[in-house]
MMTF fields as JSON, N, C-alpha, C and O atoms, coordinates in Angstrom:
{
  "mmtfVersion": "1.0.0",
  "mmtfProducer": "UNKNOWN",
  "numBonds": 415,
  "numAtoms": 416,
  "numGroups": 104,
  "numChains": 1,
  "numModels": 1,
  "chainsPerModel": [1],
  "groupsPerChain": [104],
  "chainIdList": ["A"],
  "bondAtomList": [4, 2, 8, 6, 12, 10, 16, 14, 20, 18, 24, 22, 28, 26, 32, 30, 36, 34, 40, 38, 44, 42, 48, 46, 52, 50, 56, 54, 60, 58, 64, 62, 68, 66, 72, 70, 76, 74, 80, 78, 84, 82, 88, 86, 92, 90, 96, 94, 100, 98, 104, 102, 108, 106, 112, 110, 116, 114, 120, 118, 124, 122, 128, 126, 132, 130, 136, 134, 140, 138, 144, 142, 148, 146, 152, 150, 156, 154, 160, 158, 164, 162, 168, 166, 172, 170, 176, 174, 180, 178, 184, 182, 188, 186, 192, 190, 196, 194, 200, 198, 204, 202, 208, 206, 212, 210, 216, 214, 220, 218, 224, 222, 228, 226, 232, 230, 236, 234, 240, 238, 244, 242, 248, 246, 252, 250, 256, 254, 260, 258, 264, 262, 268, 266, 272, 270, 276, 274, 280, 278, 284, 282, 288, 286, 292, 290, 296, 294, 300, 298, 304, 302, 308, 306, 312, 310, 316, 314, 320, 318, 324, 322, 328, 326, 332, 330, 336, 334, 340, 338, 344, 342, 348, 346, 352, 350, 356, 354, 360, 358, 364, 362, 368, 366, 372, 370, 376, 374, 380, 378, 384, 382, 388, 386, 392, 390, 396, 394, 400, 398, 404, 402, 408, 406, 412, 410],
  "bondOrderList": [1, 1, 1, 1, 1, 1, 1, 1, 1, 1, 1, 1, 1, 1, 1, 1, 1, 1, 1, 1, 1, 1, 1, 1, 1, 1, 1, 1, 1, 1, 1, 1, 1, 1, 1, 1, 1, 1, 1, 1, 1, 1, 1, 1, 1, 1, 1, 1, 1, 1, 1, 1, 1, 1, 1, 1, 1, 1, 1, 1, 1, 1, 1, 1, 1, 1, 1, 1, 1, 1, 1, 1, 1, 1, 1, 1, 1, 1, 1, 1, 1, 1, 1, 1, 1, 1, 1, 1, 1, 1, 1, 1, 1, 1, 1, 1, 1, 1, 1, 1, 1, 1, 1],
  "groupList": [{"groupName": "ALA", "atomNameList": ["N", "CA", "C", "O"], "elementList": ["N", "C", "C", "O"], "formalChargeList": [0, 0, 0, 0], "bondAtomList": [1, 0, 2, 1, 3, 2], "bondOrderList": [1, 1, 2], "singleLetterCode": "A", "chemCompType": "L-PEPTIDE LINKING"}, {"groupName": "SER", "atomNameList": ["N", "CA", "C", "O"], "elementList": ["N", "C", "C", "O"], "formalChargeList": [0, 0, 0, 0], "bondAtomList": [1, 0, 2, 1, 3, 2], "bondOrderList": [1, 1, 2], "singleLetterCode": "S", "chemCompType": "L-PEPTIDE LINKING"}, {"groupName": "GLY", "atomNameList": ["N", "CA", "C", "O"], "elementList": ["N", "C", "C", "O"], "formalChargeList": [0, 0, 0, 0], "bondAtomList": [1, 0, 2, 1, 3, 2], "bondOrderList": [1, 1, 2], "singleLetterCode": "G", "chemCompType": "PEPTIDE LINKING"}, {"groupName": "HIS", "atomNameList": ["N", "CA", "C", "O"], "elementList": ["N", "C", "C", "O"], "formalChargeList": [0, 0, 0, 0], "bondAtomList": [1, 0, 2, 1, 3, 2], "bondOrderList": [1, 1, 2], "singleLetterCode": "H", "chemCompType": "L-PEPTIDE LINKING"}, {"groupName": "TYR", "atomNameList": ["N", "CA", "C", "O"], "elementList": ["N", "C", "C", "O"], "formalChargeList": [0, 0, 0, 0], "bondAtomList": [1, 0, 2, 1, 3, 2], "bondOrderList": [1, 1, 2], "singleLetterCode": "Y", "chemCompType": "L-PEPTIDE LINKING"}, {"groupName": "LEU", "atomNameList": ["N", "CA", "C", "O"], "elementList": ["N", "C", "C", "O"], "formalChargeList": [0, 0, 0, 0], "bondAtomList": [1, 0, 2, 1, 3, 2], "bondOrderList": [1, 1, 2], "singleLetterCode": "L", "chemCompType": "L-PEPTIDE LINKING"}, {"groupName": "THR", "atomNameList": ["N", "CA", "C", "O"], "elementList": ["N", "C", "C", "O"], "formalChargeList": [0, 0, 0, 0], "bondAtomList": [1, 0, 2, 1, 3, 2], "bondOrderList": [1, 1, 2], "singleLetterCode": "T", "chemCompType": "L-PEPTIDE LINKING"}, {"groupName": "GLU", "atomNameList": ["N", "CA", "C", "O"], "elementList": ["N", "C", "C", "O"], "formalChargeList": [0, 0, 0, 0], "bondAtomList": [1, 0, 2, 1, 3, 2], "bondOrderList": [1, 1, 2], "singleLetterCode": "E", "chemCompType": "L-PEPTIDE LINKING"}, {"groupName": "TRP", "atomNameList": ["N", "CA", "C", "O"], "elementList": ["N", "C", "C", "O"], "formalChargeList": [0, 0, 0, 0], "bondAtomList": [1, 0, 2, 1, 3, 2], "bondOrderList": [1, 1, 2], "singleLetterCode": "W", "chemCompType": "L-PEPTIDE LINKING"}, {"groupName": "ILE", "atomNameList": ["N", "CA", "C", "O"], "elementList": ["N", "C", "C", "O"], "formalChargeList": [0, 0, 0, 0], "bondAtomList": [1, 0, 2, 1, 3, 2], "bondOrderList": [1, 1, 2], "singleLetterCode": "I", "chemCompType": "L-PEPTIDE LINKING"}, {"groupName": "VAL", "atomNameList": ["N", "CA", "C", "O"], "elementList": ["N", "C", "C", "O"], "formalChargeList": [0, 0, 0, 0], "bondAtomList": [1, 0, 2, 1, 3, 2], "bondOrderList": [1, 1, 2], "singleLetterCode": "V", "chemCompType": "L-PEPTIDE LINKING"}, {"groupName": "PRO", "atomNameList": ["N", "CA", "C", "O"], "elementList": ["N", "C", "C", "O"], "formalChargeList": [0, 0, 0, 0], "bondAtomList": [1, 0, 2, 1, 3, 2], "bondOrderList": [1, 1, 2], "singleLetterCode": "P", "chemCompType": "L-PEPTIDE LINKING"}, {"groupName": "CYS", "atomNameList": ["N", "CA", "C", "O"], "elementList": ["N", "C", "C", "O"], "formalChargeList": [0, 0, 0, 0], "bondAtomList": [1, 0, 2, 1, 3, 2], "bondOrderList": [1, 1, 2], "singleLetterCode": "C", "chemCompType": "L-PEPTIDE LINKING"}, {"groupName": "LYS", "atomNameList": ["N", "CA", "C", "O"], "elementList": ["N", "C", "C", "O"], "formalChargeList": [0, 0, 0, 0], "bondAtomList": [1, 0, 2, 1, 3, 2], "bondOrderList": [1, 1, 2], "singleLetterCode": "K", "chemCompType": "L-PEPTIDE LINKING"}, {"groupName": "MET", "atomNameList": ["N", "CA", "C", "O"], "elementList": ["N", "C", "C", "O"], "formalChargeList": [0, 0, 0, 0], "bondAtomList": [1, 0, 2, 1, 3, 2], "bondOrderList": [1, 1, 2], "singleLetterCode": "M", "chemCompType": "L-PEPTIDE LINKING"}, {"groupName": "ARG", "atomNameList": ["N", "CA", "C", "O"], "elementList": ["N", "C", "C", "O"], "formalChargeList": [0, 0, 0, 0], "bondAtomList": [1, 0, 2, 1, 3, 2], "bondOrderList": [1, 1, 2], "singleLetterCode": "R", "chemCompType": "L-PEPTIDE LINKING"}, {"groupName": "GLN", "atomNameList": ["N", "CA", "C", "O"], "elementList": ["N", "C", "C", "O"], "formalChargeList": [0, 0, 0, 0], "bondAtomList": [1, 0, 2, 1, 3, 2], "bondOrderList": [1, 1, 2], "singleLetterCode": "Q", "chemCompType": "L-PEPTIDE LINKING"}, {"groupName": "ASN", "atomNameList": ["N", "CA", "C", "O"], "elementList": ["N", "C", "C", "O"], "formalChargeList": [0, 0, 0, 0], "bondAtomList": [1, 0, 2, 1, 3, 2], "bondOrderList": [1, 1, 2], "singleLetterCode": "N", "chemCompType": "L-PEPTIDE LINKING"}, {"groupName": "ASP", "atomNameList": ["N", "CA", "C", "O"], "elementList": ["N", "C", "C", "O"], "formalChargeList": [0, 0, 0, 0], "bondAtomList": [1, 0, 2, 1, 3, 2], "bondOrderList": [1, 1, 2], "singleLetterCode": "D", "chemCompType": "L-PEPTIDE LINKING"}, {"groupName": "PHE", "atomNameList": ["N", "CA", "C", "O"], "elementList": ["N", "C", "C", "O"], "formalChargeList": [0, 0, 0, 0], "bondAtomList": [1, 0, 2, 1, 3, 2], "bondOrderList": [1, 1, 2], "singleLetterCode": "F", "chemCompType": "L-PEPTIDE LINKING"}],
  "groupTypeList": [0, 1, 2, 1, 1, 3, 4, 5, 5, 6, 5, 0, 7, 0, 8, 6, 1, 1, 5, 4, 9, 7, 10, 0, 6, 7, 3, 8, 11, 12, 13, 1, 14, 6, 13, 15, 8, 12, 16, 5, 11, 6, 3, 2, 8, 10, 6, 10, 17, 10, 18, 2, 5, 10, 5, 0, 6, 15, 11, 13, 10, 0, 9, 2, 2, 10, 14, 15, 2, 1, 17, 2, 7, 8, 14, 2, 2, 19, 18, 14, 14, 9, 2, 14, 1, 17, 9, 19, 16, 10, 7, 1, 15, 0, 14, 5, 7, 2, 5, 13, 5, 0, 8, 0],
  "groupIdList": [1, 2, 3, 4, 5, 6, 7, 8, 9, 10, 11, 12, 13, 14, 15, 16, 17, 18, 19, 20, 21, 22, 23, 24, 25, 26, 27, 28, 29, 30, 31, 32, 33, 34, 35, 36, 37, 38, 39, 40, 41, 42, 43, 44, 45, 46, 47, 48, 49, 50, 51, 52, 53, 54, 55, 56, 57, 58, 59, 60, 61, 62, 63, 64, 65, 66, 67, 68, 69, 70, 71, 72, 73, 74, 75, 76, 77, 78, 79, 80, 81, 82, 83, 84, 85, 86, 87, 88, 89, 90, 91, 92, 93, 94, 95, 96, 97, 98, 99, 100, 101, 102, 103, 104],
  "secStructList": [7, 7, 2, 2, 2, 2, 2, 2, 2, 2, 2, 2, 2, 2, 2, 2, 2, 2, 6, 6, 7, 7, 7, 7, 4, 4, 4, 7, 4, 4, 4, 6, 7, 7, 7, 7, 7, 1, 7, 7, 7, 7, 6, 6, 7, 7, 3, 3, 3, 3, 3, 3, 3, 7, 7, 6, 6, 7, 1, 1, 3, 3, 3, 3, 3, 3, 3, 3, 7, 6, 6, 7, 7, 3, 3, 3, 3, 3, 3, 3, 3, 3, 7, 7, 7, 7, 2, 2, 2, 2, 2, 2, 2, 2, 2, 2, 2, 2, 2, 2, 2, 2, 2, 7],
  "xCoordList": [2.399, 1.668, 0.241, -0.023, -0.669, -2.072, -2.261, -1.351, -3.449, -3.735, -3.546, -2.946, -4.056, -3.926, -2.478, -2.036, -1.739, -0.329, 0.461, 1.324, 0.16, 0.828, 0.526, 1.417, -0.723, -1.121, -0.33, 0.16, -0.202, 0.554, 2.02, 2.609, 2.612, 4.008, 4.179, 5.148, 3.231, 3.289, 3.198, 3.947, 2.28, 2.161, 3.44, 3.902, 4.015, 5.24, 6.39, 7.159, 6.512, 7.57, 7.38, 8.34, 6.137, 5.856, 6.111, 6.674, 5.692, 5.856, 7.33, 7.749, 8.123, 9.545, 10.246, 11.183, 9.802, 10.379, 10.109, 10.963, 8.912, 8.57, 9.415, 9.558, 9.97, 10.833, 12.308, 13.176, 12.594, 13.955, 14.79, 15.964, 14.174, 14.868, 15.212, 14.352, 16.466, 16.885, 16.41, 16.755, 15.629, 15.095, 15.326, 14.954, 15.938, 16.139, 14.965, 15.07, 13.845, 12.626, 12.72, 11.91, 13.682, 13.788, 14.194, 14.065, 14.679, 15.068, 13.975, 14.163, 12.841, 11.743, 11.172, 10.809, 11.076, 10.553, 9.094, 8.662, 8.327, 6.903, 6.648, 5.496, 7.686, 7.503, 7.089, 6.34, 7.569, 7.298, 6.317, 5.703, 6.16, 5.217, 4.741, 5.448, 3.57, 3.018, 3.141, 2.695, 3.733, 3.866, 2.781, 2.553, 2.132, 1.085, 1.729, 2.314, 1.626, 2.262, 1.265, 1.66, -0.013, -1.012, -2.093, -2.326, -2.729, -3.803, -5.057, -5.422, -5.708, -6.932, -8.057, -8.125, -8.942, -10.057, -11.108, -11.113, -11.984, -13.112, -14.016, -14.091, -14.701, -15.613, -16.582, -17.172, -16.731, -17.62, -16.941, -17.557, -15.676, -14.915, -13.839, -13.569, -13.233, -12.124, -10.949, -11.112, -9.773, -8.564, -8.089, -8.012, -7.772, -7.208, -5.825, -5.687, -4.8, -3.426, -3.01, -3.19, -2.455, -2.04, -0.617, -0.109, 0.016, 1.347, 1.592, 0.919, 2.559, 2.968, 4.477, 5.182, 4.969, 6.405, 6.782, 6.207, 7.739, 8.256, 9.724, 10.505, 10.098, 11.502, 11.944, 11.294, 13.024, 13.502, 13.885, 13.891, 14.201, 14.65, 13.51, 13.757, 12.268, 11.122, 10.1, 9.878, 9.471, 8.478, 7.15, 6.401, 6.85, 5.594, 5.879, 6.998, 4.848, 4.973, 3.936, 2.976, 4.131, 3.23, 2.514, 3.079, 1.254, 0.504, -0.164, -0.386, -0.477, -1.156, -1.766, -1.445, -2.648, -3.288, -3.949, -4.217, -4.208, -4.903, -6.001, -5.884, -7.061, -8.148, -8.301, -8.38, -8.342, -8.481, -9.628, -9.915, -10.277, -11.39, -10.931, -9.735, -11.897, -11.593, -10.862, -10.309, -10.848, -10.074, -8.747, -8.023, -8.429, -7.195, -7.317, -6.322, -8.53, -8.713, -8.603, -9.021, -8.033, -7.884, -9.267, -10.025, -9.602, -10.901, -10.776, -11.772, -9.594, -9.386, -8.103, -7.432, -7.783, -6.571, -6.511, -7.346, -5.527, -5.333, -3.863, -3.128, -3.45, -2.142, -2.256, -2.976, -1.56, -1.605, -0.408, 0.197, -0.089, 0.937, 0.212, -0.785, 0.707, 0.104, 1.192, 2.377, 0.808, 1.775, 2.194, 2.915, 1.772, 2.119, 3.537, 4.023, 4.2, 5.562, 5.758, 6.774, 4.832, 4.921, 4.47, 3.37, 5.292, 4.995, 3.687, 2.991, 3.339, 2.074, 0.882, -0.13, 0.996, -0.049, -0.159, -1.256, 0.99, 1.016, 0.345, -0.52, 0.737, 0.145, -1.341, -2.136, -1.723, -3.142, -3.943, -5.055, -3.385, -4.073, -4.212, -5.244, -3.181, -3.254, -4.379, -5.129, -4.498, -5.581, -6.948, -7.882, -7.072, -8.334, -8.732, -9.882, -7.789, -8.082, -8.419, -9.267, -7.767, -8.084, -9.501, -10.204, -9.924, -11.302, -12.308, -13.367, -11.975, -12.86, -13.019, -14.119, -11.914, -11.95, -12.845, -13.656, -12.7, -13.48, -14.971, -15.801, -15.311, -16.722, -17.354, -18.554, -16.579, -17.123, -18.033, -18.567],
  "yCoordList": [8.932, 8.544, 8.209, 7.694, 8.504, 8.181, 6.675, 5.941, 6.212, 4.783, 4.143, 3.073, 4.791, 4.208, 4.255, 3.342, 5.299, 5.375, 4.28, 3.645, 4.061, 2.995, 1.642, 0.802, 1.43, 0.183, -0.012, -1.11, 1.04, 0.946, 0.618, -0.201, 1.254, 0.972, -0.469, -1.132, -0.953, -2.334, -3.294, -4.268, -3.023, -3.856, -3.827, -4.866, -2.636, -2.507, -3.274, -3.938, -3.188, -3.913, -5.416, -6.144, -5.887, -7.32, -7.807, -8.881, -7.008, -7.386, -7.481, -8.456, -6.473, -6.514, -7.644, -8.243, -7.94, -9.063, -10.372, -11.257, -10.494, -11.726, -11.91, -13.031, -10.835, -10.908, -10.992, -10.972, -11.085, -11.172, -9.951, -10.073, -8.782, -7.53, -6.842, -6.673, -6.45, -5.721, -4.276, -3.59, -3.814, -2.46, -1.776, -2.302, -0.61, 0.186, 1.15, 2.307, 0.682, 1.486, 2.677, 3.599, 2.685, 3.839, 5.097, 6.203, 4.946, 6.093, 6.531, 7.484, 5.848, 6.233, 7.56, 7.68, 8.571, 9.869, 9.803, 10.63, 8.846, 8.803, 8.246, 8.201, 7.819, 7.406, 8.602, 8.447, 9.784, 10.946, 11.931, 12.724, 11.896, 12.801, 12.199, 11.413, 12.57, 12.088, 13.188, 14.314, 12.872, 13.831, 13.539, 12.384, 14.556, 14.401, 14.511, 15.542, 13.462, 13.465, 13.331, 13.238, 13.32, 13.265, 14.295, 14.667, 14.733, 15.711, 15.004, 13.944, 15.588, 14.998, 15.122, 16.102, 14.121, 14.188, 15.203, 15.65, 15.552, 16.431, 15.776, 14.549, 16.589, 16.069, 15.059, 15.31, 13.917, 12.874, 11.85, 10.857, 12.082, 11.163, 10.484, 10.909, 9.443, 8.758, 8.682, 8.812, 8.471, 8.227, 6.825, 6.433, 6.07, 4.734, 4.744, 5.024, 4.437, 4.339, 2.878, 2.22, 2.365, 0.962, 0.867, 1.798, -0.267, -0.515, -2.014, -2.786, -2.406, -3.799, -3.889, -2.943, -5.032, -5.23, -6.59, -7.608, -6.608, -7.847, -7.954, -7.035, -9.077, -9.343, -10.541, -11.587, -10.404, -11.484, -12.727, -13.833, -12.553, -13.679, -14.41, -15.39, -13.959, -14.563, -15.045, -14.375, -16.2, -16.71, -15.955, -15.981, -15.298, -14.567, -13.073, -12.645, -12.297, -10.844, -10.293, -10.98, -9.062, -8.442, -7.263, -6.533, -7.093, -5.9, -5.37, -6.105, -4.099, -3.502, -2.176, -1.6, -1.704, -0.43, 0.126, -0.6, 1.417, 2.096, 2.976, 3.487, 3.141, 4.033, 5.082, 4.759, 6.35, 7.467, 8.362, 8.507, 8.959, 9.86, 11.282, 11.563, 12.168, 13.553, 14.329, 15.395, 13.813, 14.434, 13.719, 14.039, 12.76, 11.999, 10.824, 10.154, 10.553, 9.466, 8.103, 7.92, 7.156, 5.773, 5.15, 5.163, 4.606, 3.97, 2.482, 1.76, 2.023, 0.602, 0.384, 1.327, -0.87, -1.212, -2.696, -3.464, -3.09, -4.503, -4.753, -3.844, -5.979, -6.443, -7.931, -8.634, -8.405, -9.832, -10.23, -9.409, -11.5, -12.09, -12.767, -13.457, -12.575, -13.195, -13.889, -13.636, -14.753, -15.56, -15.01, -15.688, -13.821, -13.256, -12.7, -12.275, -12.701, -12.177, -11.034, -10.343, -10.813, -9.715, -8.437, -8.397, -7.402, -6.185, -5.544, -4.945, -5.659, -5.088, -5.846, -5.236, -7.176, -7.972, -7.623, -7.508, -7.457, -7.146, -5.803, -5.703, -4.776, -3.45, -3.455, -2.794, -4.193, -4.295, -4.973, -4.548, -6.024, -6.721, -5.804, -5.817, -5.007, -4.049, -3.046, -2.714, -2.562, -1.623, -2.289, -1.679, -3.537, -4.267, -4.413, -4.161, -4.817, -4.978, -3.634, -3.569, -2.565, -1.227, -0.812, -0.22, -1.119, -0.821, -1.644, -1.142, -2.906, -3.746, -3.14, -3.111, -2.66, -2.031, -0.798, -0.598, 0.022, 1.258, 0.985, 1.742, -0.07, -0.365, -1.267, -1.532, -1.741, -2.65, -1.925, -2.54],
  "zCoordList": [15.548, 14.347, 14.728, 15.814, 13.825, 14.082, 14.032, 13.646, 14.425, 14.435, 13.074, 12.969, 12.019, 10.685, 10.198, 9.502, 10.552, 10.174, 10.871, 10.266, 12.15, 12.895, 12.259, 12.132, 11.861, 11.211, 9.914, 9.649, 9.11, 7.86, 8.119, 7.413, 9.131, 9.459, 9.912, 9.542, 10.715, 11.178, 10.002, 9.935, 9.069, 7.868, 7.043, 6.57, 6.869, 6.077, 6.718, 6.022, 8.03, 8.732, 8.597, 8.348, 8.762, 8.645, 7.224, 7.012, 6.266, 4.864, 4.492, 3.867, 4.872, 4.539, 5.281, 4.753, 6.502, 7.238, 6.515, 6.48, 5.936, 5.231, 3.976, 3.487, 3.457, 2.278, 2.66, 1.788, 3.95, 4.465, 4.085, 3.738, 4.155, 3.851, 5.167, 6.031, 5.312, 6.501, 6.38, 5.418, 7.337, 7.28, 8.619, 9.668, 8.575, 9.785, 9.901, 9.493, 10.457, 10.49, 11.427, 11.324, 12.335, 13.225, 12.461, 12.986, 11.24, 10.422, 9.454, 8.698, 9.471, 8.585, 9.052, 10.222, 8.177, 8.592, 9.026, 9.828, 8.522, 8.859, 10.253, 10.685, 10.97, 12.359, 13.212, 14.176, 12.863, 13.694, 13.063, 13.776, 11.752, 11.113, 9.796, 9.165, 9.408, 8.152, 7.117, 7.342, 6.004, 4.919, 3.895, 3.537, 3.436, 2.435, 1.06, 0.73, 0.262, -1.045, -2.176, -3.338, -1.862, -2.924, -2.627, -1.477, -3.667, -3.511, -3.011, -3.519, -2.021, -1.485, -2.505, -3.247, -2.54, -3.487, -3.043, -1.896, -3.956, -3.679, -2.64, -2.565, -1.842, -0.818, -1.44, -2.491, -0.773, -1.265, -2.16, -2.548, -2.492, -3.328, -2.484, -1.361, -3.018, -2.362, -3.331, -4.544, -2.773, -3.557, -3.248, -2.083, -4.279, -4.112, -4.751, -5.942, -3.955, -4.446, -4.389, -3.365, -5.483, -5.55, -6.081, -6.707, -5.824, -6.356, -6.389, -5.706, -7.19, -7.278, -7.217, -7.569, -6.769, -6.619, -7.175, -6.788, -8.077, -8.647, -8.27, -8.516, -7.671, -7.358, -8.184, -8.154, -8.908, -9.767, -8.973, -9.514, -7.698, -6.874, -6.172, -5.469, -6.345, -5.661, -6.686, -7.695, -6.442, -7.393, -7.35, -8.327, -6.259, -6.145, -6.089, -5.806, -6.363, -6.316, -5.349, -5.002, -4.918, -3.947, -4.581, -5.396, -4.188, -4.559, -3.304, -2.342, -3.326, -2.185, -2.572, -3.611, -1.72, -1.982, -0.744, 0.213, -0.767, 0.322, -0.262, -1.376, 0.507, 0.117, 1.204, 2.389, 0.784, 1.713, 1.271, 0.082, 2.274, 2.017, 1.748, 1.681, 1.595, 1.227, 2.321, 2.051, 3.553, 4.631, 4.861, 5.804, 4.011, 4.159, 5.103, 5.381, 5.609, 6.571, 5.894, 4.75, 6.627, 6.173, 6.072, 7.041, 4.912, 4.718, 4.43, 4.468, 4.15, 3.882, 3.119, 2.699, 2.953, 2.232, 1.957, 2.435, 1.191, 0.895, 0.61, 0.222, 0.804, 0.361, 0.108, 0.817, -0.883, -1.193, -2.035, -2.725, -1.96, -2.807, -3.959, -3.747, -5.173, -6.345, -7.152, -6.937, -8.069, -8.805, -10.156, -10.887, -10.509, -11.818, -11.796, -10.747, -12.949, -12.965, -13.951, -13.879, -14.859, -15.811, -15.108, -14.557, -15.118, -14.363, -14.802, -13.983, -16.08, -16.548, -15.965, -15.617, -15.857, -15.215, -13.735, -13.189, -13.101, -11.668, -11.401, -10.531, -12.14, -11.936, -12.287, -11.618, -13.33, -13.7, -12.602, -12.289, -12.018, -10.928, -9.721, -9.05, -9.44, -8.333, -8.579, -7.66, -9.816, -10.137, -9.996, -9.477, -10.453, -10.328, -8.863, -8.503, -8.02, -6.592, -5.954, -5.064, -6.395, -5.894, -6.254, -5.435, -7.479, -7.89, -7.091, -6.711, -6.838, -6.01, -4.617, -4.065, -4.058, -2.737, -2.76, -1.855, -3.785, -3.876, -4.049, -3.545, -4.744, -5.014, -3.965, -4.03, -3.007, -1.971, -1.0, -0.077]
}
C-alpha cells in the first residue's frame, strides 16, 4: 500500500478500536491493492468524499472525509467525533467540514 493508503488503514484500525469493534484487518482487500471506486476529477480540481456514522449505542457520532487531486493523490483528510444524533445533521456537518477542507 502507498503511504497515504497505509495512513488511511492505520486511521481506520485506530478508529474501529476506539469503538470496541472487532475487525479482522488482515482480510481487508485494500491491504494489498487499492481499488478505485470514484471517478477522478478534471485536472486542476479536487474530489472531497465525506461520511458520517451514527451508532444507537454511543452518545457521540463520527464524521470523516478525504480530499484527492486529479491524479488520485491524497491531499488531506479529517475525522472527528461530534455530539449530534440526527443523521441529517451528521451528514450535513460532514459536508460542511469537507468544504472547509477544500477551501483551506
